[in-house]
N, C-alpha and C positions, 0 to 999 in steps of 0.2 A: 380461483383469479385467473382472468383471460389476460393474454398480453395485450399491451396496450397498443394503439396504432401508431403512436409515435413516442420517440423517446429524447429526452434532452439531458446531456451530462455534462457537469462541470468538472474537469480533472485537472488537478493542480500538479506542478512538476512534470507538464505534459512532454516536454521537450527531451527528457531524460529516456533512457533505455526502457526502464519498468513504464515510465509515463506512456511512452510510445505503443509498447505491448499491449496496455491497458485500453488504451483508445482504439487500436485495431480489433481486439477481442470484443469490445463493445459493439463495434459495427458489425463484425460476425454474427454476433447474438442477434443483432436486430434483424440481420437479413433472415437467420433462421426462423424468428418471430414474424416476418412479415411485416416489419415496423420501419417506418421512415426514423432517422436518426440525426438529431444535430449535436455536435459536440463543441463545448467552449473549452477550447484548450488553452490552460493557465501557465503562463511563464513569469519570471521575475522582470524581462524586459523584452521588448520586441527585437525582431532583428531576422536575418537569414535562416537561423535554425528554427525559428517559430515559422516563419515562412514555409519553409521546406516541409515541416509537419503539416500545415494546413493542406498543402497541395497534394502530399501522400493522403490525406483523409478523404479529400474530396473524391481523389481517383478510385478510393476503395469504396465510394458509394454514399457518404455522409455528406451533410452540409456542416460548415465547421467555420468558426470565428475564433480568432485569438484574443484573449483577454490577458492584461497585464497588471502586475503590481506586487506589493510587498506584504506576505502573509503573515508578517510579524506585526503589522500595523492594524489595529482593529478598523479605522477608517477606510484604509484599502482593502480590507477584507470585504468588508459591506460593498465597496464599489465593484470590486469583482464579481461578486453576486449579482449586482444590478445590472453590470454590462452583460454578463452571460442572459440573464433574462430578457434584456433589451433585444438581443441579436437571435433569441430562440425560444422566448417565453418562459413559462414555469418549469423549474427543473423536476425532472423524474428521478435523478440521481447526482450526488456529490460525492466525488472520489478524493479523497486527501491523500495525495500521495508524496506531495513535496516534503522534504527533510534533509536532515546532513548529519553526518558524524564526524567526530574528529578525535585524534589521540589525546591523551592526558591521564595523569595520575589524580585521583582525589586527593591525595595528601596536599597538592600544590596546585589544584586547577583553580585558574582564574573565576571569580565570582562572575564576570562578563561571560566567559564560555559558558559556563554552567546556564546562565540565563538565556544565551542564544541557543543552546541546544534544547531546553525546553520550548522556548518561544517557537522554534521551527519545528518541532516534532510532536508538541502536545497541543500547547496554547493556540497555534494557528488553526488545528483542527477545530477545538470549541469555537473560535470566533468565526470561522466559516460556517459551521454548524448553525451557529446562532442567526447569522445573517440570512442563511437559506431555509431556515425552520418554516417560516409561512408558505413560502412558496412548495416546498417539498409535502407540506402537510396538504396542500390543495391537489396535489397529485398522488398522495398517499406513497410517496417514493421513498429513496433509501440513501442511506451514507456508508461508505466503505471507506476505512482509513487503512492505511499501509503501515504496519508497525515493523515486528523484526524478530527474527528468533533470539536476538541480543535482549528482547523484552521479556523471554521466558527463562533466559540463562545468564547469569552475570557474564560481562565480556569484559574481563581485566585489562587496564589500558586506555580503555576507551571513555573513561571519566563519567559523564552524566548522561550517555547514550542509553546504556539499557535501563536506567531509571525513567527516563521520558519516554521509551517505547512502551516501559511495563504501565507507566501512567496513562498512556493513550490506550491501551487495552481497557484498562477501567474506566477511563472516561467513557468510551463506547459502549461499554457495559452499561454504565450510568445512564448515558442518553437513551439507550435502547428502553430501559425502564421508565424512564421519564416521558418519553415522547411516543411509547407505544399507543397510548389513547388518541394520537393524532394520526395514527397510520403510517409512522416512519420509522422504518427499520434500519438499525445501524448495527453494523459488523466491523471485525478487523479482518485482515490478512496479515500472516508473519511468513515473509519470504526466508528461506534458508541462503545458501550461496547461489548468486545468480550472475550468469555471465553478460554483462553487458558493456558498452563503451566505457563506462566509468571504472569498471573492474577488469577490463581485456588485459592490461599489462602484466597484470598477476599471472593470468592463464596462458601468455606468450612462453613464459618458463614451463617447459615439458614436464620438469621433474616435479614442480609445484601442482601442476594441474593433476599428473598421476595420484600424489599423495592425496590432494582434497577429493579428487574421484572416489579413493579407497576409503573415506571415511564415511561416504554416503551409501546407506543402505541399497539404493536403486542404481547406484553405481555410475553417476552423472552428475554433472554440475546442471544447476537450473537455468532455464531460460526466460526472457522477459514474458513470452507467450504464456509459460507456464503460471506466472502471476495474473496476466491479462485473462485468463481463462476462469481463474477462481473469482475475480472482480466481476466479470461478465454475469457469471453464475448468479451470485450473491445479489446483482442489480434486477435479476431477471423475475419474472413471474413465477419460474421454477422454485425459487427461494423465497416466496411470499409468506412463509411461516416459520421463517428463520431469523431471528434477531438476537442480539446480544452475544453473538457467537465469534470465537477466533478460529480462523481456519489456517493451519499451518502447511505451506507449501515449500518443503524442505527435503524431500525425497528420504524422510524417515531420520534424518541426524539428531535431530533433538531428542529422540528417544533412543537413540542409539549409545548414549555416553557410557554407560554402565558396560555396554560390549567391548568398550575400548580399553578397561582395565587389563594390565596385562595378567596371564594366566589361562588355565584352560577350563571352560565350564563342565561341570559335572566332575571334577576332581575333587577330592577332600583337601582342605587347605594344609599347607607344610606346618608339620607338628602335630597333627590331629590323626595322623595315620597309626592304628593301633594294631595290636596282633598277640 
């Protein structure tokens, strides 16, 4: 598969830290491929933040348009895709990045909070995919959804979030199977601990920063561009034979859990030393 001469990506949650990183990485990938790129940057509402992002994307070499809507509303999801097509033609990539988490114990979690969490993180990706299917089929394009390491491992105290992200991963595997005949590839990316404007307050505490870094085998907290690079790859011609996969971008922490158990590897358990 050769690289297309032009790319058109709809990115939801574009004004957030990871969303911005994804947009910039897509532009860089297009530059490497010698392709023109249009980015439809989606946000919940218009305003200075969206306009600032559009200016940055244009300065980086893309044509860009802002589209707005509520991704929990089926009609507005369809309208977002229609707006994107009106500004840049058929989509070659849909990136479902928008989502949200919130604390809450399952024992007393309000039903409304459960529904909101699933609507934002899982249902919205399905609605957007449905709306974009015909467009993506014409370009043999791709869908990439941003899940979370919380979708791989339970995150106690965060209510429905782990369940919603786990469901998102399975949703995308399902879509990958059902839409492969249309040439549409569907994958997910699971970020680990990523330093963004939203999480910056946590990392302003030097002790917390050091403790978190110590948990990561690669020894650092992730950056938005780490996630962006993964998304750009999955949307590129280089990933043309990859679908239904989940790419974990977490510095190795998800597979490091057993190493955190106190004790010295290679030593016999207490009580089993004989002689």
